[in-house]
PDB file as gemmi writes it, atoms N, CA and C in Angstrom:
CRYST1    1.000    1.000    1.000  90.00  90.00  90.00 P 1                      
ATOM      1  N   UNK A   1     115.242  98.240 144.797  1.00  0.00           N  
ATOM      2  CA  UNK A   1     113.980  97.619 144.494  1.00  0.00           C  
ATOM      3  C   UNK A   1     112.944  98.127 145.501  1.00  0.00           C  
ATOM      4  N   UNK A   2     111.727  98.445 144.993  1.00  0.00           N  
ATOM      5  CA  UNK A   2     110.713  98.982 145.893  1.00  0.00           C  
ATOM      6  C   UNK A   2     109.913  97.852 146.515  1.00  0.00           C  
ATOM      7  N   UNK A   3     109.227  98.205 147.580  1.00  0.00           N  
ATOM      8  CA  UNK A   3     108.406  97.217 148.273  1.00  0.00           C  
ATOM      9  C   UNK A   3     107.026  97.043 147.629  1.00  0.00           C  
ATOM     10  N   UNK A   4     106.703  97.833 146.607  1.00  0.00           N  
ATOM     11  CA  UNK A   4     105.399  97.717 145.968  1.00  0.00           C  
ATOM     12  C   UNK A   4     105.228  96.368 145.285  1.00  0.00           C  
ATOM     13  N   UNK A   5     106.314  95.795 144.813  1.00  0.00           N  
ATOM     14  CA  UNK A   5     106.241  94.502 144.149  1.00  0.00           C  
ATOM     15  C   UNK A   5     106.048  93.356 145.130  1.00  0.00           C  
ATOM     16  N   UNK A   6     106.276  93.610 146.399  1.00  0.00           N  
ATOM     17  CA  UNK A   6     106.195  92.540 147.393  1.00  0.00           C  
ATOM     18  C   UNK A   6     104.883  92.568 148.190  1.00  0.00           C  
ATOM     19  N   UNK A   7     103.999  93.496 147.886  1.00  0.00           N  
ATOM     20  CA  UNK A   7     102.737  93.569 148.615  1.00  0.00           C  
ATOM     21  C   UNK A   7     101.836  92.436 148.139  1.00  0.00           C  
ATOM     22  N   UNK A   8     101.347  91.670 149.094  1.00  0.00           N  
ATOM     23  CA  UNK A   8     100.458  90.573 148.747  1.00  0.00           C  
ATOM     24  C   UNK A   8      99.020  91.094 148.734  1.00  0.00           C  
ATOM     25  N   UNK A   9      98.249  90.747 147.737  1.00  0.00           N  
ATOM     26  CA  UNK A   9      96.841  91.183 147.738  1.00  0.00           C  
ATOM     27  C   UNK A   9      96.071  90.472 148.845  1.00  0.00           C  
ATOM     28  N   UNK A  10      95.128  91.198 149.440  1.00  0.00           N  
ATOM     29  CA  UNK A  10      94.316  90.625 150.513  1.00  0.00           C  
ATOM     30  C   UNK A  10      93.295  89.660 149.922  1.00  0.00           C  
ATOM     31  N   UNK A  11      92.954  88.671 150.702  1.00  0.00           N  
ATOM     32  CA  UNK A  11      91.923  87.743 150.258  1.00  0.00           C  
ATOM     33  C   UNK A  11      90.589  88.465 150.162  1.00  0.00           C  
ATOM     34  N   UNK A  12      89.801  88.087 149.210  1.00  0.00           N  
ATOM     35  CA  UNK A  12      88.487  88.703 149.057  1.00  0.00           C  
ATOM     36  C   UNK A  12      87.502  88.224 150.110  1.00  0.00           C  
ATOM     37  N   UNK A  13      87.850  87.206 150.850  1.00  0.00           N  
ATOM     38  CA  UNK A  13      86.927  86.689 151.849  1.00  0.00           C  
ATOM     39  C   UNK A  13      87.032  87.443 153.169  1.00  0.00           C  
ATOM     40  N   UNK A  14      87.948  88.366 153.279  1.00  0.00           N  
ATOM     41  CA  UNK A  14      88.077  89.138 154.511  1.00  0.00           C  
ATOM     42  C   UNK A  14      87.022  90.233 154.541  1.00  0.00           C  
ATOM     43  N   UNK A  15      86.638  90.626 155.715  1.00  0.00           N  
ATOM     44  CA  UNK A  15      85.686  91.721 155.850  1.00  0.00           C  
ATOM     45  C   UNK A  15      84.261  91.214 155.954  1.00  0.00           C  
ATOM     46  N   UNK A  16      83.325  92.118 155.770  1.00  0.00           N  
ATOM     47  CA  UNK A  16      81.912  91.794 155.907  1.00  0.00           C  
ATOM     48  C   UNK A  16      81.459  90.879 154.778  1.00  0.00           C  
ATOM     49  N   UNK A  17      80.564  89.982 155.096  1.00  0.00           N  
ATOM     50  CA  UNK A  17      79.992  89.105 154.094  1.00  0.00           C  
ATOM     51  C   UNK A  17      78.924  89.897 153.351  1.00  0.00           C  
ATOM     52  N   UNK A  18      79.207  90.263 152.118  1.00  0.00           N  
ATOM     53  CA  UNK A  18      78.269  91.043 151.342  1.00  0.00           C  
ATOM     54  C   UNK A  18      77.926  90.287 150.076  1.00  0.00           C  
ATOM     55  N   UNK A  19      77.020  90.777 149.368  1.00  0.00           N  
ATOM     56  CA  UNK A  19      76.583  90.166 148.130  1.00  0.00           C  
ATOM     57  C   UNK A  19      75.327  90.875 147.659  1.00  0.00           C  
ATOM     58  N   UNK A  20      74.806  91.732 148.505  1.00  0.00           N  
ATOM     59  CA  UNK A  20      73.644  92.528 148.159  1.00  0.00           C  
ATOM     60  C   UNK A  20      74.074  93.964 147.889  1.00  0.00           C  
ATOM     61  N   UNK A  21      75.022  94.126 147.002  1.00  0.00           N  
ATOM     62  CA  UNK A  21      75.519  95.434 146.600  1.00  0.00           C  
ATOM     63  C   UNK A  21      76.006  96.248 147.796  1.00  0.00           C  
ATOM     64  N   UNK A  22      76.799  95.612 148.635  1.00  0.00           N  
ATOM     65  CA  UNK A  22      77.411  96.323 149.748  1.00  0.00           C  
ATOM     66  C   UNK A  22      76.639  96.234 151.049  1.00  0.00           C  
ATOM     67  N   UNK A  23      75.374  95.857 150.991  1.00  0.00           N  
ATOM     68  CA  UNK A  23      74.597  95.706 152.222  1.00  0.00           C  
ATOM     69  C   UNK A  23      74.851  94.328 152.802  1.00  0.00           C  
ATOM     70  N   UNK A  24      74.715  94.216 154.107  1.00  0.00           N  
ATOM     71  CA  UNK A  24      74.895  92.928 154.748  1.00  0.00           C  
ATOM     72  C   UNK A  24      73.832  91.962 154.254  1.00  0.00           C  
ATOM     73  N   UNK A  25      74.159  90.710 154.207  1.00  0.00           N  
ATOM     74  CA  UNK A  25      73.204  89.717 153.722  1.00  0.00           C  
ATOM     75  C   UNK A  25      72.055  89.579 154.705  1.00  0.00           C  
ATOM     76  N   UNK A  26      70.873  89.447 154.145  1.00  0.00           N  
ATOM     77  CA  UNK A  26      69.694  89.297 154.976  1.00  0.00           C  
ATOM     78  C   UNK A  26      68.941  88.062 154.522  1.00  0.00           C  
ATOM     79  N   UNK A  27      68.046  87.602 155.362  1.00  0.00           N  
ATOM     80  CA  UNK A  27      67.252  86.437 155.014  1.00  0.00           C  
ATOM     81  C   UNK A  27      66.316  86.798 153.871  1.00  0.00           C  
ATOM     82  N   UNK A  28      66.253  85.941 152.876  1.00  0.00           N  
ATOM     83  CA  UNK A  28      65.417  86.239 151.726  1.00  0.00           C  
ATOM     84  C   UNK A  28      63.953  86.021 152.071  1.00  0.00           C  
ATOM     85  N   UNK A  29      63.112  86.529 151.232  1.00  0.00           N  
ATOM     86  CA  UNK A  29      61.680  86.401 151.434  1.00  0.00           C  
ATOM     87  C   UNK A  29      61.053  87.765 151.594  1.00  0.00           C  
ATOM     88  N   UNK A  30      59.791  87.823 151.346  1.00  0.00           N  
ATOM     89  CA  UNK A  30      59.074  89.085 151.402  1.00  0.00           C  
ATOM     90  C   UNK A  30      58.642  89.388 152.820  1.00  0.00           C  
ATOM     91  N   UNK A  31      58.648  90.664 153.150  1.00  0.00           N  
ATOM     92  CA  UNK A  31      58.111  91.088 154.437  1.00  0.00           C  
ATOM     93  C   UNK A  31      56.615  91.335 154.317  1.00  0.00           C  
ATOM     94  N   UNK A  32      56.077  91.127 153.123  1.00  0.00           N  
ATOM     95  CA  UNK A  32      54.670  91.386 152.863  1.00  0.00           C  
ATOM     96  C   UNK A  32      53.852  90.096 152.879  1.00  0.00           C  
ATOM     97  N   UNK A  33      54.204  89.167 153.751  1.00  0.00           N  
ATOM     98  CA  UNK A  33      53.512  87.881 153.777  1.00  0.00           C  
ATOM     99  C   UNK A  33      52.070  88.003 154.255  1.00  0.00           C  
ATOM    100  N   UNK A  34      51.730  89.102 154.908  1.00  0.00           N  
ATOM    101  CA  UNK A  34      50.386  89.253 155.444  1.00  0.00           C  
ATOM    102  C   UNK A  34      49.404  89.806 154.427  1.00  0.00           C  
ATOM    103  N   UNK A  35      49.853  90.090 153.218  1.00  0.00           N  
ATOM    104  CA  UNK A  35      48.935  90.625 152.205  1.00  0.00           C  
ATOM    105  C   UNK A  35      47.914  89.551 151.860  1.00  0.00           C  
ATOM    106  N   UNK A  36      46.667  89.934 151.844  1.00  0.00           N  
ATOM    107  CA  UNK A  36      45.599  89.006 151.532  1.00  0.00           C  
ATOM    108  C   UNK A  36      44.980  88.363 152.758  1.00  0.00           C  
ATOM    109  N   UNK A  37      45.598  88.542 153.916  1.00  0.00           N  
ATOM    110  CA  UNK A  37      45.055  87.982 155.135  1.00  0.00           C  
ATOM    111  C   UNK A  37      44.046  88.974 155.693  1.00  0.00           C  
ATOM    112  N   UNK A  38      42.872  88.491 156.040  1.00  0.00           N  
ATOM    113  CA  UNK A  38      41.841  89.361 156.568  1.00  0.00           C  
ATOM    114  C   UNK A  38      41.141  88.687 157.738  1.00  0.00           C  
ATOM    115  N   UNK A  39      40.572  89.511 158.593  1.00  0.00           N  
ATOM    116  CA  UNK A  39      39.824  88.985 159.728  1.00  0.00           C  
ATOM    117  C   UNK A  39      38.322  89.073 159.485  1.00  0.00           C  
ATOM    118  N   UNK A  40      37.928  89.431 158.275  1.00  0.00           N  
ATOM    119  CA  UNK A  40      36.515  89.560 157.952  1.00  0.00           C  
ATOM    120  C   UNK A  40      35.854  88.188 157.962  1.00  0.00           C  
ATOM    121  N   UNK A  41      34.604  88.158 158.423  1.00  0.00           N  
ATOM    122  CA  UNK A  41      33.885  86.890 158.469  1.00  0.00           C  
ATOM    123  C   UNK A  41      33.385  86.486 157.090  1.00  0.00           C  
ATOM    124  N   UNK A  42      32.961  87.462 156.300  1.00  0.00           N  
ATOM    125  CA  UNK A  42      32.507  87.168 154.939  1.00  0.00           C  
ATOM    126  C   UNK A  42      33.251  88.074 153.970  1.00  0.00           C  
ATOM    127  N   UNK A  43      33.560  87.512 152.832  1.00  0.00           N  
ATOM    128  CA  UNK A  43      34.250  88.265 151.786  1.00  0.00           C  
ATOM    129  C   UNK A  43      33.386  88.217 150.543  1.00  0.00           C  
ATOM    130  N   UNK A  44      33.112  89.378 149.960  1.00  0.00           N  
ATOM    131  CA  UNK A  44      32.295  89.455 148.750  1.00  0.00           C  
ATOM    132  C   UNK A  44      33.195  89.862 147.589  1.00  0.00           C  
ATOM    133  N   UNK A  45      33.341  88.995 146.639  1.00  0.00           N  
ATOM    134  CA  UNK A  45      34.173  89.268 145.466  1.00  0.00           C  
ATOM    135  C   UNK A  45      33.310  89.957 144.419  1.00  0.00           C  
ATOM    136  N   UNK A  46      33.821  91.040 143.864  1.00  0.00           N  
ATOM    137  CA  UNK A  46      33.082  91.798 142.864  1.00  0.00           C  
ATOM    138  C   UNK A  46      33.031  91.010 141.559  1.00  0.00           C  
ATOM    139  N   UNK A  47      31.834  90.879 141.004  1.00  0.00           N  
ATOM    140  CA  UNK A  47      31.676  90.187 139.732  1.00  0.00           C  
ATOM    141  C   UNK A  47      32.081  91.120 138.595  1.00  0.00           C  
ATOM    142  N   UNK A  48      32.386  90.571 137.430  1.00  0.00           N  
ATOM    143  CA  UNK A  48      32.735  91.435 136.293  1.00  0.00           C  
ATOM    144  C   UNK A  48      31.621  92.407 135.920  1.00  0.00           C  
ATOM    145  N   UNK A  49      30.374  91.978 136.038  1.00  0.00           N  
ATOM    146  CA  UNK A  49      29.247  92.879 135.726  1.00  0.00           C  
ATOM    147  C   UNK A  49      29.185  94.040 136.707  1.00  0.00           C  
ATOM    148  N   UNK A  50      29.382  93.747 137.990  1.00  0.00           N  
ATOM    149  CA  UNK A  50      29.377  94.801 139.008  1.00  0.00           C  
ATOM    150  C   UNK A  50      30.559  95.754 138.798  1.00  0.00           C  
ATOM    151  N   UNK A  51      31.715  95.181 138.466  1.00  0.00           N  
ATOM    152  CA  UNK A  51      32.897  95.994 138.201  1.00  0.00           C  
ATOM    153  C   UNK A  51      32.654  96.922 137.015  1.00  0.00           C  
ATOM    154  N   UNK A  52      32.002  96.404 135.966  1.00  0.00           N  
ATOM    155  CA  UNK A  52      31.696  97.224 134.799  1.00  0.00           C  
ATOM    156  C   UNK A  52      30.711  98.340 135.159  1.00  0.00           C  
ATOM    157  N   UNK A  53      29.730  98.018 135.995  1.00  0.00           N  
ATOM    158  CA  UNK A  53      28.758  99.040 136.415  1.00  0.00           C  
ATOM    159  C   UNK A  53      29.448 100.150 137.200  1.00  0.00           C  
ATOM    160  N   UNK A  54      30.371  99.774 138.070  1.00  0.00           N  
ATOM    161  CA  UNK A  54      31.112 100.784 138.847  1.00  0.00           C  
ATOM    162  C   UNK A  54      31.999 101.639 137.940  1.00  0.00           C  
ATOM    163  N   UNK A  55      32.617 101.005 136.951  1.00  0.00           N  
ATOM    164  CA  UNK A  55      33.445 101.769 136.018  1.00  0.00           C  
ATOM    165  C   UNK A  55      32.607 102.765 135.224  1.00  0.00           C  
ATOM    166  N   UNK A  56      31.427 102.346 134.784  1.00  0.00           N  
ATOM    167  CA  UNK A  56      30.560 103.250 134.025  1.00  0.00           C  
ATOM    168  C   UNK A  56      30.080 104.410 134.900  1.00  0.00           C  
ATOM    169  N   UNK A  57      29.813 104.130 136.162  1.00  0.00           N  
ATOM    170  CA  UNK A  57      29.405 105.189 137.078  1.00  0.00           C  
ATOM    171  C   UNK A  57      30.552 106.180 137.293  1.00  0.00           C  
ATOM    172  N   UNK A  58      31.768 105.669 137.438  1.00  0.00           N  
ATOM    173  CA  UNK A  58      32.932 106.539 137.611  1.00  0.00           C  
ATOM    174  C   UNK A  58      33.196 107.341 136.339  1.00  0.00           C  
ATOM    175  N   UNK A  59      32.945 106.742 135.185  1.00  0.00           N  
ATOM    176  CA  UNK A  59      33.157 107.435 133.918  1.00  0.00           C  
ATOM    177  C   UNK A  59      32.206 108.624 133.780  1.00  0.00           C  
ATOM    178  N   UNK A  60      30.974 108.461 134.251  1.00  0.00           N  
ATOM    179  CA  UNK A  60      30.014 109.565 134.195  1.00  0.00           C  
ATOM    180  C   UNK A  60      30.383 110.702 135.145  1.00  0.00           C  
ATOM    181  N   UNK A  61      31.065 110.398 136.239  1.00  0.00           N  
ATOM    182  CA  UNK A  61      31.332 111.407 137.260  1.00  0.00           C  
ATOM    183  C   UNK A  61      32.658 112.134 137.097  1.00  0.00           C  
ATOM    184  N   UNK A  62      33.608 111.558 136.369  1.00  0.00           N  
ATOM    185  CA  UNK A  62      34.950 112.150 136.307  1.00  0.00           C  
ATOM    186  C   UNK A  62      35.121 113.062 135.095  1.00  0.00           C  
ATOM    187  N   UNK A  63      36.069 114.000 135.238  1.00  0.00           N  
ATOM    188  CA  UNK A  63      36.462 114.871 134.136  1.00  0.00           C  
ATOM    189  C   UNK A  63      37.964 114.782 133.864  1.00  0.00           C  
ATOM    190  N   UNK A  64      38.659 113.939 134.615  1.00  0.00           N  
ATOM    191  CA  UNK A  64      40.096 113.764 134.475  1.00  0.00           C  
ATOM    192  C   UNK A  64      40.385 112.956 133.201  1.00  0.00           C  
ATOM    193  N   UNK A  65      41.140 113.517 132.235  1.00  0.00           N  
ATOM    194  CA  UNK A  65      41.375 112.808 130.960  1.00  0.00           C  
ATOM    195  C   UNK A  65      42.119 111.482 131.129  1.00  0.00           C  
ATOM    196  N   UNK A  66      43.107 111.438 132.026  1.00  0.00           N  
ATOM    197  CA  UNK A  66      43.853 110.184 132.188  1.00  0.00           C  
ATOM    198  C   UNK A  66      42.983 109.115 132.842  1.00  0.00           C  
ATOM    199  N   UNK A  67      42.119 109.518 133.781  1.00  0.00           N  
ATOM    200  CA  UNK A  67      41.214 108.561 134.406  1.00  0.00           C  
ATOM    201  C   UNK A  67      40.178 108.067 133.402  1.00  0.00           C  
ATOM    202  N   UNK A  68      39.702 108.954 132.547  1.00  0.00           N  
ATOM    203  CA  UNK A  68      38.742 108.561 131.507  1.00  0.00           C  
ATOM    204  C   UNK A  68      39.376 107.533 130.569  1.00  0.00           C  
ATOM    205  N   UNK A  69      40.620 107.773 130.175  1.00  0.00           N  
ATOM    206  CA  UNK A  69      41.310 106.836 129.285  1.00  0.00           C  
ATOM    207  C   UNK A  69      41.497 105.476 129.959  1.00  0.00           C  
ATOM    208  N   UNK A  70      41.838 105.475 131.242  1.00  0.00           N  
ATOM    209  CA  UNK A  70      42.028 104.222 131.968  1.00  0.00           C  
ATOM    210  C   UNK A  70      40.723 103.453 132.087  1.00  0.00           C  
ATOM    211  N   UNK A  71      39.652 104.157 132.418  1.00  0.00           N  
ATOM    212  CA  UNK A  71      38.351 103.498 132.564  1.00  0.00           C  
ATOM    213  C   UNK A  71      37.885 102.933 131.234  1.00  0.00           C  
ATOM    214  N   UNK A  72      38.044 103.697 130.145  1.00  0.00           N  
ATOM    215  CA  UNK A  72      37.640 103.197 128.828  1.00  0.00           C  
ATOM    216  C   UNK A  72      38.447 101.970 128.430  1.00  0.00           C  
ATOM    217  N   UNK A  73      39.721 101.954 128.784  1.00  0.00           N  
ATOM    218  CA  UNK A  73      40.559 100.795 128.487  1.00  0.00           C  
ATOM    219  C   UNK A  73      40.074  99.570 129.260  1.00  0.00           C  
ATOM    220  N   UNK A  74      39.730  99.758 130.531  1.00  0.00           N  
ATOM    221  CA  UNK A  74      39.220  98.653 131.338  1.00  0.00           C  
ATOM    222  C   UNK A  74      37.882  98.141 130.805  1.00  0.00           C  
ATOM    223  N   UNK A  75      37.001  99.072 130.402  1.00  0.00           N  
ATOM    224  CA  UNK A  75      35.711  98.667 129.839  1.00  0.00           C  
ATOM    225  C   UNK A  75      35.897  97.898 128.532  1.00  0.00           C  
ATOM    226  N   UNK A  76      36.835  98.340 127.703  1.00  0.00           N  
ATOM    227  CA  UNK A  76      37.127  97.645 126.454  1.00  0.00           C  
ATOM    228  C   UNK A  76      37.640  96.234 126.745  1.00  0.00           C  
ATOM    229  N   UNK A  77      38.502  96.096 127.748  1.00  0.00           N  
ATOM    230  CA  UNK A  77      39.034  94.787 128.112  1.00  0.00           C  
ATOM    231  C   UNK A  77      37.924  93.851 128.574  1.00  0.00           C  
ATOM    232  N   UNK A  78      37.000  94.369 129.388  1.00  0.00           N  
ATOM    233  CA  UNK A  78      35.889  93.539 129.855  1.00  0.00           C  
ATOM    234  C   UNK A  78      35.007  93.086 128.698  1.00  0.00           C  
ATOM    235  N   UNK A  79      34.758  93.968 127.744  1.00  0.00           N  
ATOM    236  CA  UNK A  79      33.911  93.605 126.596  1.00  0.00           C  
ATOM    237  C   UNK A  79      34.600  92.571 125.713  1.00  0.00           C  
ATOM    238  N   UNK A  80      35.902  92.692 125.551  1.00  0.00           N  
ATOM    239  CA  UNK A  80      36.649  91.710 124.758  1.00  0.00           C  
ATOM    240  C   UNK A  80      36.622  90.349 125.449  1.00  0.00           C  
ATOM    241  N   UNK A  81      36.735  90.335 126.779  1.00  0.00           N  
ATOM    242  CA  UNK A  81      36.688  89.073 127.512  1.00  0.00           C  
ATOM    243  C   UNK A  81      35.340  88.375 127.348  1.00  0.00           C  
ATOM    244  N   UNK A  82      34.278  89.139 127.232  1.00  0.00           N  
ATOM    245  CA  UNK A  82      32.948  88.568 127.018  1.00  0.00           C  
ATOM    246  C   UNK A  82      32.711  88.212 125.557  1.00  0.00           C  
ATOM    247  N   UNK A  83      33.538  88.704 124.656  1.00  0.00           N  
ATOM    248  CA  UNK A  83      33.386  88.412 123.235  1.00  0.00           C  
ATOM    249  C   UNK A  83      32.452  89.362 122.530  1.00  0.00           C  
ATOM    250  N   UNK A  84      32.175  90.506 123.123  1.00  0.00           N  
ATOM    251  CA  UNK A  84      31.288  91.481 122.494  1.00  0.00           C  
ATOM    252  C   UNK A  84      32.094  92.382 121.564  1.00  0.00           C  
ATOM    253  N   UNK A  85      31.489  92.730 120.440  1.00  0.00           N  
ATOM    254  CA  UNK A  85      32.121  93.675 119.531  1.00  0.00           C  
ATOM    255  C   UNK A  85      33.191  93.081 118.654  1.00  0.00           C  
ATOM    256  N   UNK A  86      33.367  91.777 118.697  1.00  0.00           N  
ATOM    257  CA  UNK A  86      34.387  91.144 117.875  1.00  0.00           C  
ATOM    258  C   UNK A  86      33.728  90.282 116.812  1.00  0.00           C  
ATOM    259  N   UNK A  87      34.323  90.251 115.641  1.00  0.00           N  
ATOM    260  CA  UNK A  87      33.856  89.383 114.582  1.00  0.00           C  
ATOM    261  C   UNK A  87      35.008  88.497 114.158  1.00  0.00           C  
ATOM    262  N   UNK A  88      34.739  87.217 114.131  1.00  0.00           N  
ATOM    263  CA  UNK A  88      35.782  86.286 113.715  1.00  0.00           C  
ATOM    264  C   UNK A  88      35.907  86.301 112.195  1.00  0.00           C  
ATOM    265  N   UNK A  89      37.113  86.139 111.737  1.00  0.00           N  
ATOM    266  CA  UNK A  89      37.367  86.083 110.308  1.00  0.00           C  
ATOM    267  C   UNK A  89      37.097  84.664 109.839  1.00  0.00           C  
ATOM    268  N   UNK A  90      36.285  84.541 108.783  1.00  0.00           N  
ATOM    269  CA  UNK A  90      35.975  83.224 108.231  1.00  0.00           C  
ATOM    270  C   UNK A  90      37.144  82.772 107.371  1.00  0.00           C  
ATOM    271  N   UNK A  91      37.864  81.783 107.841  1.00  0.00           N  
ATOM    272  CA  UNK A  91      39.023  81.273 107.113  1.00  0.00           C  
ATOM    273  C   UNK A  91      38.781  79.832 106.669  1.00  0.00           C  
ATOM    274  N   UNK A  92      37.543  79.492 106.448  1.00  0.00           N  
ATOM    275  CA  UNK A  92      37.234  78.108 106.110  1.00  0.00           C  
ATOM    276  C   UNK A  92      37.659  77.759 104.684  1.00  0.00           C  
ATOM    277  N   UNK A  93      37.649  78.727 103.775  1.00  0.00           N  
ATOM    278  CA  UNK A  93      38.021  78.455 102.397  1.00  0.00           C  
ATOM    279  C   UNK A  93      39.469  78.838 102.121  1.00  0.00           C  
ATOM    280  N   UNK A  94      39.924  78.580 100.900  1.00  0.00           N  
ATOM    281  CA  UNK A  94      41.298  78.961 100.551  1.00  0.00           C  
ATOM    282  C   UNK A  94      41.439  80.482 100.502  1.00  0.00           C  
ATOM    283  N   UNK A  95      42.584  80.974 100.920  1.00  0.00           N  
ATOM    284  CA  UNK A  95      42.808  82.417 100.936  1.00  0.00           C  
ATOM    285  C   UNK A  95      43.347  82.925  99.603  1.00  0.00           C  
ATOM    286  N   UNK A  96      44.050  82.086  98.851  1.00  0.00           N  
ATOM    287  CA  UNK A  96      44.575  82.471  97.535  1.00  0.00           C  
ATOM    288  C   UNK A  96      44.374  81.308  96.563  1.00  0.00           C  
ATOM    289  N   UNK A  97      44.548  81.616  95.287  1.00  0.00           N  
ATOM    290  CA  UNK A  97      44.480  80.555  94.289  1.00  0.00           C  
ATOM    291  C   UNK A  97      45.718  79.680  94.428  1.00  0.00           C  
ATOM    292  N   UNK A  98      45.597  78.385  94.162  1.00  0.00           N  
ATOM    293  CA  UNK A  98      46.762  77.516  94.276  1.00  0.00           C  
ATOM    294  C   UNK A  98      47.830  77.880  93.243  1.00  0.00           C  
ATOM    295  N   UNK A  99      49.093  77.648  93.596  1.00  0.00           N  
ATOM    296  CA  UNK A  99      50.207  77.978  92.707  1.00  0.00           C  
ATOM    297  C   UNK A  99      50.243  76.990  91.542  1.00  0.00           C  
ATOM    298  N   UNK A 100      50.287  77.522  90.344  1.00  0.00           N  
ATOM    299  CA  UNK A 100      50.418  76.690  89.143  1.00  0.00           C  
ATOM    300  C   UNK A 100      51.611  77.191  88.354  1.00  0.00           C  
ATOM    301  N   UNK A 101      52.577  76.328  88.090  1.00  0.00           N  
ATOM    302  CA  UNK A 101      53.721  76.772  87.297  1.00  0.00           C  
ATOM    303  C   UNK A 101      53.291  77.094  85.865  1.00  0.00           C  
ATOM    304  N   UNK A 102      54.076  77.940  85.221  1.00  0.00           N  
ATOM    305  CA  UNK A 102      53.767  78.374  83.862  1.00  0.00           C  
ATOM    306  C   UNK A 102      53.846  77.183  82.918  1.00  0.00           C  
ATOM    307  N   UNK A 103      52.872  77.052  82.021  1.00  0.00           N  
ATOM    308  CA  UNK A 103      52.883  76.001  81.009  1.00  0.00           C  
ATOM    309  C   UNK A 103      52.102  74.759  81.426  1.00  0.00           C  
ATOM    310  N   UNK A 104      51.456  74.784  82.561  1.00  0.00           N  
ATOM    311  CA  UNK A 104      50.684  73.584  82.929  1.00  0.00           C  
ATOM    312  C   UNK A 104      49.210  73.873  82.902  1.00  0.00           C  
TER     313      UNK A 104                                                      
END                                                                             
């Protein structure tokens, strides 16, 4: 009889405590906690109108096709948010004739 049948499997709890795909466990949380923190005394947030003006200025100056497509997409999004260029469908009346069975 061979000794292969008598080998006991090792416990899975032996060795390094892993769980992050082989890397040692680390404290969770982002190392980017300082994002958004500033030492500026005043902060000026760009308004949508100012943002649109800057996009139009960039559109006039660029010749890059992918940048042009991105800027046009952003301008379209801003116009949709303002409700420009859209027409609502009038659904106040019935869309089809009411169903009537044959013979009535």
